[in-house]
N, C-alpha and C positions, 0 to 999 in steps of 0.2 A: 504493499499500499505507500502510493506517495501523498506524503502531506505536506498541502500547497495553503501560506500562507498570501491572502491578495490583501495589498495594501492600498488603497485608494479614496481621496477624498469624497466622489463623487458614487452616492448610492447607486444612482444608475450603471456606472462601470462595475462595482462590485459584483450588483445583480447579474449582468451579465456572463463576464468573467467566470462568477462562481455557477452559472446554468452550465456554460460548457467545461468548465473542469467535471464537476460532480457529475452530469450525465456518464462520465468512465468508471465503471466499476472499482478501476485498479487507484483513484483518486480521492482525497478526503480532504474538504476544502473546509479551512477558517477565515476570518475576515479581520481587518483593520483599518479603521477612518484616518490614519494620521499616523506619523510616524512616531509618537510617542506612546500611543498604543499598539503600537508592531511591537516596540522595544519590552513592551508587558506580555506579548503574547508567546514570545520568544521562550520562556523558560516552562508556560503551562502548555503549549500546544508543543513545541520543539519540532519546527517544520523543515520538511527535508528541501523545499524551496518555496523563496518567497517572490512573489512579483510584485514589485516596489516603483510607484509615481513618483516623477521627479517632482514636482510641484504640488506641495499639502500646505495647510497651513497647520500652525503649531511649531512641525519639525518638516522640511523638507529632506526629498528623498535623498541626497546628497548626505545629508549631515545622519539621518537614519542608517544608512549603507555604514558609513564609519563608525558609527557602535553597533552593529551589527558584526561586521568585521573584528572588533575585539571582544565584543560580550560574549556573541556566540556564533561564529564563524559559520554561515551554511552560504549553498548556491542563491544567488539574487539575481534574479530575471528583472531587467531595467524596462520600463514602460515609460515611451519618449515619443514627445508629439515630433513631425516631420518640420522642422522648423532650425533656420539656423543656430538659437538660442539654443533648441533642445537637443540639436547634434553636439555641440558641444556641452552639454549637461553630461550625455550619455558617455562621451567619448573619457569626462573626465571619473563618471561613475566606474566605467571597466577598469581605469589606472587604480582607483581606489578599490577594487576588488571584485563589483561583478562580474557575471560569468557572461553574461550576452545581453542580447534587449532585444524587444520587439516593439517598434512604431505603432502607437495608439491609432485605432481606426480614426480619419478624419471624418468630420461633417458630423450625421447624424449616428453614432455609433450603434446604435437598437439596427439600424438600416444596414451596417456591414457587418454584422456580426458574425454572421454564419459564413463569409468569407473571410472573412481572420480567423474562425477558431481552429482549422486544421493547424495552421501557422503557430501558435499558443498552446496546442497541443504538443507540438512536437517540439519546441523548445522548453517548456515546462518538463517533458519527459526526458530529455538530453540533458538539461540542467540539473534534474535527479543523481542521472551518473559520471556527474563532475566530483573533482575532488579539491577542496578548497584547502589552502596550507596556509595556517594561521601565520608560520612564521615569516615567511615572503612577505605578507601585507604590514606586518609588523614593522620590519626591514625600511620597506616601503617608508610606514608613515612616519618610524625615526629620521631618515634622513629627510624629505621632503620638509618636516617641522625646524630643524636644526638647519636647517641648508649649510650642511658641512659635506665636504668630501663631496659634492655634486659636480660634474663633468659640467664644464662652460656649456650656456645656450646657447643656440642657434646663431644668430647674428653675430653674439656678442664672441661665440668659438670662432666664427670664421674671420671676425676682423681680428683678435688676439693673435692669428697666427698670420703667415705671408704664403697665401694660397698661391699655387700651383694655376696657372692660366688655364683656363675652359678649354679643354680637347675635343673635336669629333671623335666619335667610338668607332667609326667603319676599318673594320678588318682588325680589332681587337677581340673582343667577347662580352657577351653578355649576360648577368644574374637574374633570373627566375624566379620570383616567390610567390607561394600561391598560401591564401590562410583562410580561415573562416571564424567560427567561432572561436572567440579567446586571442585573436588575431591583432587588435590596435594595441595591446602590451605587449605581445610577443616582436609586433614589427615595432616598437620603440626600443625593446632589448636588444634587437637585432641591429638596429639602423645606428642609435646613436654613439655607439664606442666608433663606429668607420670615421676615417679622419679623410679631412676635405679632399684630400690629396687622391680617392679609392679611385683605381682606374677604369674599373668597368662600369659601364650604366647600372641601374636596378630597375628591372619592371615590376610590380607589386599591382598584382590580382587578391583584392579583399571582399570578401561576402558582405556588401553592404548598401544598403539604399543608396540613390542618387542625394538625399541631400546629406549624407553622412560624408560622402566620401572627400568632398574638398573639406572641412572641417578636419577631415583628420589628415590629409594632406597638409594645413596650413600648423596643426599641432604637431606632427611629428619634424618640420622646416623648422620652429620655433626652437626643437631640443637638440640636432642633429648638426654635425659641421658640413656634411653633404649639405645639397639643395633637394629639396624634395618639394615635388609639385602635382597637382591633380591633371593627368591627361585629357583636357577636354577638347583639344584642337592638335593637329599634326604637328609633332616635336620633332627637331633632329638628336637622336642621342648623344649624350656628352658625357663624358669624366666627370665623377663627384656628383653625380646628379642620380635622384629616384623618380621612379613617376608611379604616381598610384592611376589605377587605372577606373573610370568614373562609374557608381553605381549604376543599376538598371542596364546595362551597357557592356561592352567587352573592350579587352584591351588586347591590341596588337601589333605587331611589327610587322612593318611595311619598307620597301626601299624607296627612296628619294633622289632626287638628283645629286642633293649634298651629301647622301650615305643613308644610314636607316634611321627608321624615325619611328617613336610611338604614336600610335594612332587609336583613336577612341572608335569603335566599329558597331552598328545595331547590333542588336539581341540575335542570337540565330539559335533556330528550334531545336538544333542537335546538340546544343549545350546548355542544360536546363539552370545552371546556376552562374550569377552573377558576380563582377564579371568572371568569366571562364577562364580555370587553371589551364584545363586541358588545350584551351585553343589560343592560348598566349603561348604554350609552349611550342605546338606545334606550326606557328607563324614565326615562332624562331627558327625554328629548324627550316624552314623554307630558304631562309636567308643566310644563314651564319651554318656552318660544319661542327658535329654534335661536341666535337673538341674544344670548341670556342664557347660554349654555354655550360652555364653552371645552376642547376635547378633547385631551389630549395621548399619541401612541401613541409608547414608547420601546422598548429594546431587547428582543429575544423571540424566538425560533423563531413557524413558521406564521402565520397572516393572523388572528389574534382582533381585533377591533377595526377593521379596514381599510373593510369593509364597512358598519359603520355610523357611522364616523366621515365616511366619503364620503359618507354620505347626511348628514349635518350639515354638510358644508362646502355642498354644493349648496343647502343650505335656509337659508344665510348663518349658522350657525355659526364659531367660529374653531378651527382645527385647525392643532396640531404636530406632526410627523413629526419623530422625531430624526434626527440627519445617521449616514451610513454611517462616518463616519471615527470616531465615539465609540462607536458601537451593537457589544456584544460580540457579536449576532448582529442582522443587517440584515434580519430577516424582518417581521414585524408593522409597522413603520414604513416599511419598504421596499414593503410590499404598498400602504400608503397612499400612497407619495409618487409610484410607479409609476402607483397609478389614475388621479392628478392630483387627489386629496382633500385633499391638504395645502396649508395656506392660508402655513405656514412649513414649511421642512425648515432645520433648526437641530442646530449641537453642542451637545451636552450642557449645556456651562458656560454656552450663552445662552442656554438657554430659560427658567431661571426669570428673567432681568430682563426678555424680553419678557412673560412671563407678568403679570410687575407691572405690566409696564405699558398691559397687556390688560384688567383687572380692576382697574377703578378703584373707590373705595369708593362713589361714587355710579353706579350701572348706567346714568342718562341720559348721564353722560360718554361711554359706551363709542359 
């Protein structure tokens, strides 16, 4: 039995979410009207999953999440609006320890709940199977609050060092990264240690709605020495840069007059996830030999990316799967590992160092 605590200040939302979840024989539901009441229910109800609204009176969702992660860590699924403000708050929630989020139905919730229900059920069940590590969360809290020992942030990191000139990347190599559930904090851990001089462009397919990927790119750009942008328009690939695929579309590699480019492509019926990791990897292999491609498959539900990266590995490309011990959900990387398509299976904190060794400044060194 999965015990779910629904936390929302709207009585209608509590009723509708409760109806969707309680109709399932393996789910038990309890309710809280705000963050204060939610904290009171933690010890008595002992939920396996908490669905938590971002905006509430008395105690907002972020403050409540912060307390949950300290007082009784458990999987928290944020319920967020599809707005710029909602995207920023959701990304902060993921950094604080939420395992995933669902976008709140827009407009009249009661009219959209039937279409929303399958996504809510899928994410609640997936969240119930995730492992929340309190120790990792607490270390982040201490570092965040005291401000000591943290790396230089974004533009400051770039201005505090002598950055090499940006160079076109044609003929060098590409790093392709796929992630889904738990991806934003994992991407932060992967990209933030990289120096501004990192020689290979990085393309990222992170499963997210369109309203969230721009905010994710801005957030990563603010904490990384490399430049991070959302690939909205075709952009020639450059060293020292990462390109985040726009949500609800696909990110592909294309050839332009000046070299290889990152391009946003309309969604394709053959690829159910957005942006598709499989499609990204296949597009890169159309323009570069596999030996000049590094594929990294990180935390996420499903199997997106596993098939294409298995092919990349078989043809001589380098592939890394995040280890189960650090993945929020060992779905995508687990599929690659079980299929024998991972050249390395590494915990998250070791992937960046391996990446720096695999992507030399001169492709002939690899």
